C-alpha positions in Angstrom: 96.7 114.5 101.3 102.4 112.4 97.7 104.8 111.4 100.7 107.1 110.1 103.7 105.3 108.2 106.8 102.0 107.1 114.8 101.6 108.7 117.4 101.8 105.7 115.5 99.4 106.2 112.6 99.0 109.9 113.4 102.6 110.8 112.8 102.7 108.8 109.6 99.8 110.8 108.3 101.4 114.1 109.2 104.6 113.1 107.3 102.5 111.9 104.4 100.6 115.2 104.1 103.6 117.3 104.1 107.2 116.3 104.3 110.0 113.8 103.8 112.5 113.6 106.7 115.8 115.4 105.8 118.9 113.3 105.1 121.8 115.7 105.6 124.3 113.3 104.0 122.4 113.0 100.8 121.1 116.5 100.1 123.1 119.1 98.3 124.3 120.8 95.2 126.1 123.9 94.0 126.0 126.7 91.5 128.5 129.1 89.8 128.0 132.9 89.6 130.6 135.4 88.5 133.4 132.8 88.4 132.8 131.6 92.0 131.1 128.3 93.1 128.7 128.3 96.0 127.2 125.3 97.9 123.5 124.5 98.2 122.3 122.5 101.2 118.5 122.8 101.4 115.4 123.1 99.2 111.9 124.2 99.9 108.9 124.2 97.7 105.7 126.2 98.5 102.4 125.9 96.7 100.2 129.0 97.1 97.9 131.4 95.2 99.0 134.9 94.2 97.3 137.4 96.5 96.4 139.7 93.6 95.7 137.5 90.6 94.7 134.3 92.5 96.9 132.4 90.0 98.5 129.1 91.1 102.1 129.5 92.1 105.0 127.1 93.0 108.1 128.7 94.6 111.3 126.8 94.8 113.9 128.2 97.3 117.5 126.8 97.3 119.8 127.9 100.2 123.4 127.7 101.1 124.4 125.8 104.3 124.7 129.0 106.3 121.3 130.3 105.3 117.8 129.1 106.4 114.4 129.9 104.8 111.7 128.3 107.0 108.0 129.1 107.5 108.4 132.1 105.3 111.3 133.6 107.3 114.9 134.1 106.1 117.8 133.9 108.5 121.6 133.5 108.4 123.8 134.6 105.5 125.1 133.3 102.2 123.3 132.5 98.9 119.7 131.9 98.0 118.0 131.1 94.7 114.3 131.8 94.5 112.5 130.4 91.4 108.8 131.0 91.0 106.6 129.0 88.6 103.1 129.8 87.3 101.6 126.4 86.6 98.4 124.6 87.4 100.1 121.6 89.1 100.4 121.5 92.9 104.0 120.1 92.5 107.0 120.3 90.2 106.7 117.3 87.8 109.6 116.1 85.7 109.9 118.6 82.9 111.9 121.5 81.6 110.5 124.9 82.7 111.5 128.0 80.7 111.3 131.6 81.5 110.6 132.3 77.8 107.4 130.1 78.1 106.2 132.3 81.0 106.3 129.2 83.3 109.0 130.9 85.4 108.0 134.4 86.5 111.0 136.6 86.0 109.8 139.4 88.4 109.5 136.8 91.2 112.6 134.8 90.5 115.9 136.1 91.8 119.4 135.4 93.2 120.2 136.8 96.7 123.6 137.2 98.4 123.9 138.3 102.1 127.5 138.8 103.4 128.6 137.1 106.6 128.6 140.4 108.5 125.1 141.1 107.0 126.2 144.6 105.8 126.2 143.7 102.1 123.1 142.4 100.2 122.9 141.8 96.5 119.7 140.9 94.7 119.5 140.1 91.0 116.4 139.0 89.1 116.5 136.0 86.9 115.1 137.0 83.5 116.4 134.4 81.1 117.0 130.6 81.4 115.4 127.3 82.4 115.2 124.6 85.1 115.1 120.9 84.4 113.3 118.8 87.0 114.1 115.0 87.2 113.2 112.2 89.6 116.0 110.2 91.2 116.3 107.6 93.9 117.4 110.3 96.3 114.5 112.6 95.5 114.1 115.3 92.9 117.0 116.8 91.1 117.0 120.3 89.7 119.4 121.5 86.9 119.2 125.2 86.4 120.8 127.5 83.8 120.2 131.2 83.8 121.8 133.6 81.4 121.6 137.3 80.5 123.1 139.8 83.0 123.0 137.2 85.7 124.7 134.0 84.6 124.0 131.1 87.0 124.4 127.4 86.3 124.1 124.6 88.9 122.1 121.7 90.3 120.6 120.4 93.5 119.6 116.8 94.4 117.8 115.5 97.5 114.8 115.9 99.7 112.6 119.0 99.5 110.5 120.5 102.3 107.0 121.0 100.8 104.2 123.2 102.1 100.8 123.5 100.6 98.9 126.8 101.3 96.0 126.3 98.9 92.6 124.9 100.0 91.9 121.4 98.6 88.9 120.8 96.4 85.8 120.1 98.5 84.5 116.5 98.4 82.4 116.5 101.5 81.4 118.4 104.6 81.3 117.7 108.4 79.0 119.4 110.9 80.2 119.5 114.5 77.6 121.2 116.6 77.0 124.5 114.9 80.2 124.5 112.8 80.2 123.4 109.1 83.5 122.2 107.9 84.2 121.5 104.2 86.3 118.4 103.6 89.0 117.7 101.0 90.6 114.4 99.9 91.7 112.3 102.9 94.0 109.5 103.7 93.2 105.8 104.3 95.6 103.9 106.6 95.6 100.1 106.3 96.9 98.7 109.6 96.2 95.0 109.5 95.4 93.2 112.8 95.8 95.5 115.8 93.2 94.9 118.4 92.3 91.3 117.4 94.0 88.7 115.3 90.8 88.0 113.5 90.0 91.7 112.7 91.7 94.2 110.5 91.9 97.8 111.5 91.4 100.7 109.1 91.7 104.4 109.8 90.1 107.0 107.5 91.5 110.6 107.9 89.2 113.4 106.8 90.8 116.9 106.5 89.2 120.3 106.4 89.9 122.2 103.1 91.9 124.9 105.0 94.4 122.4 106.5 97.9 124.1 106.8 101.3 122.7 107.9 104.5 124.3 109.1 107.9 123.4 107.6 108.4 120.5 110.0 105.2 118.8 108.7 103.2 119.5 111.8 99.6 120.6 111.3 99.2 124.2 112.4 95.6 125.0 111.2 92.5 123.0 110.4 90.3 120.2 111.5 91.0 116.5 111.2 88.3 113.8 111.7 89.5 110.2 112.1 87.3 107.2 111.8 88.7 103.8 112.9 86.9 100.8 111.5 87.3 97.1 112.4 86.5 94.5 109.7 87.2 90.8 109.0 87.9 91.8 105.4 91.7 91.8 105.0 91.7 93.7 101.7 89.4 96.7 102.4 86.7 97.3 105.0 83.3 95.8 104.2 80.7 98.2 103.1 77.8 99.0 105.4 76.8 100.6 108.7 79.4 100.7 111.5 78.1 101.4 115.0 80.5 103.0 117.5 81.6 100.2 119.8 84.0 99.6 122.7 84.5 96.0 121.8 86.7 94.4 119.1 83.8 93.3 117.0 83.5 92.8 113.2 82.1 95.8 111.3 82.2 98.3 114.1 83.8 101.7 114.5 86.1 101.8 117.4 85.1 104.4 120.1 87.5 107.2 120.6 90.2 106.7 123.2 93.9 107.1 123.9 96.5 104.4 124.5 99.9 105.7 125.6 100.9 108.6 123.4 98.6 107.5 120.5 94.9 108.4 119.8 92.9 105.6 118.4 89.4 105.0 117.1 87.0 107.8 116.1 87.7 111.4 117.2 88.3 114.9 115.9 91.0 117.4 116.4 91.0 121.2 115.7 94.5 122.7 115.3 94.8 126.2 116.6 98.5 126.3 116.1 101.4 123.7 115.7 101.3 123.3 119.5 97.7 124.1 120.6 94.7 122.1 119.7 91.2 121.0 120.9 90.0 117.5 120.7 87.0 115.3 121.4 86.4 111.5 121.1 83.4 110.1 119.4 81.4 107.8 121.8 78.3 106.6 120.1 76.0 106.3 117.0 77.1 105.3 113.5 79.3 105.8 110.5 78.2 104.2 107.1 79.8 104.0 103.7 79.6 102.3 100.3 82.3 102.0 97.7 82.4 102.0 93.9 85.9 101.2 92.7 88.2 103.6 94.6 85.4 106.1 95.4 83.9 106.1 98.8 80.5 107.5 99.9 80.4 108.2 103.6 77.6 109.4 105.9 78.2 110.4 109.5 75.8 110.6 112.4 77.7 110.5 115.7 77.8 112.0 119.2 81.2 113.1 120.7 82.1 113.2 124.4 81.1 116.9 124.5 77.6 115.9 123.3 78.1 117.6 120.0 76.0 116.1 117.2 78.3 115.2 114.3 76.8 114.8 110.8 78.1 114.9 107.3 79.0 113.3 104.0 82.1 112.5 101.9 82.2 111.4 98.3 85.7 110.8 96.9 88.9 108.8 96.9 91.6 108.5 99.5 95.4 108.5 99.5 96.4 104.9 100.6 99.0 104.3 103.3 99.5 100.5 103.5 101.6 99.6 106.5 100.4 96.0 107.0 
């Protein structure tokens, strides 16, 4: 759960988990091939596991302005560069990646041309070369240089649409009724005073390991459990037991409710698709936690509005989103 940022807090977390808003005026690049220069306007990076070997993969797709590659589907015409990496990281870190080092998979890296009338398609595999990844103020910049039978040189700088299709490491579990949900690393949103000038509001976001997003950054699969805590501690919430409460009281978990377009307090959402979901607010019982450094130990025992008994534990760190 690296990142751009609610319903108020809710939309921030979705952006955090997945995507940086596109800035059309800043994104772009070009490359040369067979003596001609072609423009690049968008970049997408997908983290997934190979279906046969289960090895970790990162796939970078660069498209011309007339072509789109979104949610795994190709449309339009023009030029596309697909570069696939076999590395353990879940992101492309600043480094030089070489085909000769087997970091770029030649059989899964290629140049694709589709004519404007879509009657002519050329696909050439990239079998020799490298890509240099750098961090800049505008986002990541990629310098690529491929030789051999397919000679391509160019660069792209700007925002990148990122999708993660690999289950996160389990650091806890949540039971809702008869359903057992493994939890991965979550987010902690530091709000500051919201419901009272004397109290500080904190939202802990717990995500199921199978959380998935579409290319717009919207959750399309998985379960999210949100715990909203109120505390007089302005730095971090005070350790202890937090009973679910409708009042703005120190060291309580706010009961689940909705204000305007925003959900607040303690509730869970199951995403069936990017547009369909089920949801229930938590109405009573307690949430408790302790903290050692940046590591939190949570225990849950709650009842939601559907009378589901919710229990579980969490042991791990959180991604911090400080908007105070």
